[in-house]
C-alpha positions, -999 to 999 in steps of 0.1 A, spaced: 756 638 756 765 638 721 736 626 699 733 617 661 703 623 643 713 598 614 683 571 625 657 601 621 671 617 588 668 583 575 635 576 589 627 602 573 632 592 537 627 559 543 663 547 539 680 518 556 714 512 563 724 494 530 705 525 512 735 550 524 763 522 528 756 523 486 750 561 481 778 574 505 802 544 498 809 545 539 814 508 551 776 494 566 795 486 603 803 529 606 770 539 598 755 516 618 774 525 646 759 559 642 727 548 638 725 530 672 745 561 684 771 534 697 803 555 679 825 568 706 840 585 673 832 599 644 857 606 613 854 644 594 852 627 560 817 608 573 804 636 582 809 653 558 794 624 531 763 623 555 755 654 555 757 657 519 731 625 511 711 643 542 708 683 530 724 691 564 746 707 583 776 688 609 752 707 639 720 693 625 739 658 625 756 657 652 739 676 685 743 683 718 714 669 740 723 684 781 701 670 797 716 635 793 749 616 799 764 597 789 
């Protein structure tokens, strides 16, 4: 299962969905889907914007968790 670590990054910087939407220009629903790990696909430009905000790489934002099944 692929996990999205957006909620962890947001928590560390005490940001909410509105903050991320404002900084990134992304739709709140897109951020919410990733935050709650309900997204079934992610556009590369979305990943790029999030990684720039949180100063991380794609492999840090998304990771494969071998122990879980989707």
